[in-house]
C-alpha positions in Angstrom: 107.3 145.0 55.2 104.0 146.7 55.8 102.3 146.4 58.9 99.7 144.3 57.1 102.0 142.2 55.7 103.4 141.5 59.0 99.9 140.7 60.6 99.3 138.2 57.9 102.8 136.5 58.4 102.0 136.3 61.9 98.9 134.5 61.5 99.9 132.1 58.3 103.0 130.9 59.7 101.6 128.3 62.6 99.4 127.2 59.6 102.2 126.6 57.0 104.7 125.1 59.6 101.7 122.7 60.7 100.4 121.8 57.0 103.9 120.9 56.1 104.9 118.9 59.2 101.7 116.8 58.5 103.2 116.7 55.0 106.5 115.4 55.9 104.9 112.8 58.2 105.9 114.8 61.6 104.4 116.0 64.8 105.6 118.2 67.3 105.9 117.0 70.8 103.0 117.9 73.5 103.5 119.3 76.6 102.4 116.0 79.8 101.2 119.5 82.0 97.6 118.6 83.0 97.2 115.3 81.5 97.6 113.4 84.8 94.6 115.1 86.3 92.1 113.4 83.2 90.5 111.4 85.1 88.6 108.5 83.0 85.4 106.5 84.7 83.7 103.1 83.1 79.7 103.6 83.5 77.2 101.0 83.2 74.7 101.1 80.6 72.4 103.7 80.9 68.9 102.0 82.5 71.1 99.2 84.2 71.2 99.7 87.9 74.7 100.1 89.5 76.4 97.1 91.2 75.4 96.8 94.9 78.2 95.6 97.6 78.0 92.1 99.0 76.0 91.1 102.0 78.0 88.9 103.9 76.3 86.6 106.9 73.6 84.2 106.8 71.9 83.3 103.4 68.4 83.6 105.3 67.1 87.3 104.1 65.2 87.3 107.3 67.5 88.0 109.2 68.8 91.2 110.0 70.9 93.8 108.2 73.3 96.5 108.9 74.6 98.6 106.6 77.9 99.8 107.5 79.5 103.0 106.0 82.8 104.5 106.2 82.7 107.9 105.2 84.4 110.0 103.3 87.0 108.3 100.6 88.5 108.3 96.8 89.6 112.2 96.5 87.7 113.6 99.6 89.8 112.2 102.6 88.2 113.7 105.2 89.8 115.0 108.5 93.5 115.0 108.6 95.8 114.9 111.4 99.2 113.2 112.5 99.7 111.5 109.4 96.2 110.1 109.5 93.4 110.0 107.1 90.0 110.1 107.8 89.0 108.2 105.5 91.3 105.4 106.0 90.5 105.4 109.7 86.5 105.3 109.0 87.2 101.8 106.5 89.1 99.9 109.3 86.8 100.5 112.1 84.2 100.0 109.2 85.8 96.4 108.2 86.9 95.3 111.6 83.2 96.1 112.8 82.0 93.7 109.6 84.1 90.8 110.2 83.0 90.8 114.1 79.6 90.9 113.1 80.4 88.2 110.5 82.3 86.0 113.3 79.5 86.1 115.7 76.9 85.1 112.7 72.8 85.5 112.8 73.3 89.4 111.3 73.5 89.9 107.8 76.3 93.3 106.8 77.1 94.8 103.8 79.5 98.0 103.5 79.1 101.0 101.5 82.6 101.0 100.3 85.2 98.3 100.9 87.6 100.4 99.5 89.1 103.7 98.7 86.6 105.2 96.7 84.2 108.2 96.8 80.4 108.1 97.6 78.3 111.3 97.1 75.9 111.1 100.1 73.1 109.8 98.8 74.0 107.2 97.2 75.1 105.8 100.7 71.9 105.6 102.4 70.9 105.3 99.0 72.8 101.5 98.8 71.1 100.5 102.3 67.7 101.1 101.4 68.1 99.2 97.9 69.9 96.3 99.8 66.9 96.5 102.2 68.8 97.5 105.1 67.1 97.6 108.8 70.1 99.6 110.2 72.3 101.9 108.8 75.7 103.0 110.8 77.6 105.9 109.1 81.5 106.1 110.8 83.5 109.1 110.7 85.9 111.0 112.6 86.6 114.4 113.8 89.1 117.2 114.0 90.0 120.0 116.6 92.1 121.8 114.4 94.6 123.3 117.0 93.2 122.8 119.8 95.1 120.3 122.1 93.5 117.7 124.7 90.3 117.4 122.4 89.0 113.5 122.5 86.5 111.3 122.6 83.4 109.5 120.5 80.1 111.5 119.6 77.3 109.5 118.5 74.4 111.8 116.2 70.9 111.0 115.4 69.2 113.3 112.8 67.5 116.4 114.4 63.5 116.8 114.7 63.9 119.8 112.6 65.6 118.2 109.5 63.4 115.0 109.9 60.4 116.6 109.2 62.3 118.5 106.1 63.6 115.6 104.8 60.5 113.6 105.2 58.3 116.6 103.0 61.5 116.7 101.0 61.3 112.7 100.4 57.0 112.8 99.7 57.6 115.5 97.5 60.4 113.7 95.4 60.1 109.9 95.4 57.2 108.3 92.4 54.1 107.1 93.4 55.3 103.3 92.9 57.5 103.7 96.5 57.1 102.2 99.3 57.6 103.5 102.8 58.2 100.4 105.6 56.2 98.1 103.3 53.4 100.3 102.9 52.8 101.3 99.0 52.6 105.0 98.2 51.0 104.6 94.6 46.9 105.5 94.4 47.0 107.6 97.3 46.8 111.6 97.6 49.5 113.5 98.1 48.5 114.6 101.5 48.3 111.2 102.6 51.6 109.9 101.4 53.2 113.0 103.4 51.4 112.0 106.6 52.7 108.2 105.9 56.5 109.7 105.1 56.3 111.6 108.5 54.9 109.0 110.7 57.5 106.4 109.5 60.5 109.3 109.8 59.2 109.2 114.0 59.2 106.0 114.0 62.5 105.9 112.6 63.8 108.3 114.9 62.3 106.8 118.2 64.5 103.8 116.5 67.8 105.6 115.7 67.7 107.1 119.2 67.4 103.7 121.2 70.4 102.2 119.3 72.6 105.6 119.8 71.5 104.8 123.4 72.7 101.6 123.2 75.7 102.0 121.8 76.8 104.5 124.5 75.9 102.3 127.1 78.0 99.2 125.9 80.4 101.7 125.1 80.9 102.6 128.6 84.1 102.1 130.5 85.2 100.5 126.8 85.3 103.3 124.6 85.6 107.0 125.1 83.2 108.9 124.7 83.5 113.1 124.2 81.9 114.8 127.3 78.4 115.5 125.3 78.7 112.1 124.1 74.6 112.4 122.4 74.0 114.8 119.7 71.5 115.3 116.8 72.6 117.7 113.6 70.9 118.2 109.9 73.5 115.8 108.3 72.6 114.5 104.8 74.0 111.3 105.4 71.1 110.4 107.9 68.2 111.2 105.8 66.1 108.3 104.8 62.9 108.4 105.9 62.6 104.7 106.9 65.6 103.5 107.9 67.1 103.9 111.6 70.5 105.9 110.8 73.4 106.6 113.3 76.3 108.3 112.7 79.3 107.8 114.8 82.4 110.2 115.7 84.9 107.7 116.2 87.1 110.3 117.8 89.6 113.2 116.8 92.4 112.3 114.2 94.3 115.7 115.6 94.7 113.8 119.0 97.9 112.2 118.4 97.4 109.0 120.9 93.5 109.1 120.0 94.5 108.7 116.6 97.1 105.9 117.0 94.6 104.1 119.3 92.0 104.2 116.2 94.4 103.0 113.9 95.8 100.1 116.1 94.3 96.3 115.9 93.4 96.8 119.9 91.3 99.8 119.1 89.5 98.5 116.0 88.8 95.5 118.1 87.8 97.4 121.0 85.4 99.5 118.9 84.2 96.3 116.5 83.2 94.6 120.2 81.1 97.2 121.9 79.4 98.1 118.3 78.4 94.3 117.5 76.8 94.2 121.1 74.7 97.2 120.2 73.9 96.3 117.2 72.5 92.8 118.3 70.9 94.0 121.3 68.7 96.5 119.0 68.0 93.6 116.6 67.1 91.7 119.6 64.7 94.6 121.0 62.8 94.8 117.4 62.0 91.4 117.6 60.6 91.2 120.7 63.7 89.0 122.1 65.4 91.5 124.0 
């Protein structure tokens, strides 16, 4: 058989085989490898907003609202150590705080996620803004890698540089119908809008720093803090220009004692009581009662 005939046979044989199987009503078994990695997600119809989380607490919408964000989730486990994943640790703390706030009453509360789902960073503070939140708290945990004995919580606010950059990006991105702290941006020049956003961001940063200080004060002798607990950084989840926001690093999952405490009922309860008190004092001050 000539070389050309052999090549034609190589190419035509599979076609002839498949045709014969089809004619006989037969199929070849297909390998299952890779099929389990296909994820199907049902999306809402175009133009419809995604569902917002439930707001718990008083029905009176004049009551202050805090949105609590449990960091990571879904396919993003965050830091891990001692068999504990950050996404589960943060969710446990968030739920404990939510329940404590609801039990004490007077303040409305919502979680960005109440189960093991993934949210992009912009969605997290976007949910809080969509709900009209007055305060945003993102809960995380840290990892010290192979270092031993590292422990303690840290409280982050947005750095001044990142705050200014975020304000500029927000002013550029948002359309003319947006509202910042109750002030409509439509019908104003780009320069005026940029100034309004920057002023709002400045006030937001001041309020964020007040809340961070209250967490540290109320947690003294009750929670374990890092030797340098108050910090600032360029954290995307804190960049809403009109929403006081704090990121709380609860501790280190790589520290066995700390990880065990943060996932225990006692540890969650201690965190929830301290944080709920700081939140209550913050809102009291904002209303002029504290």
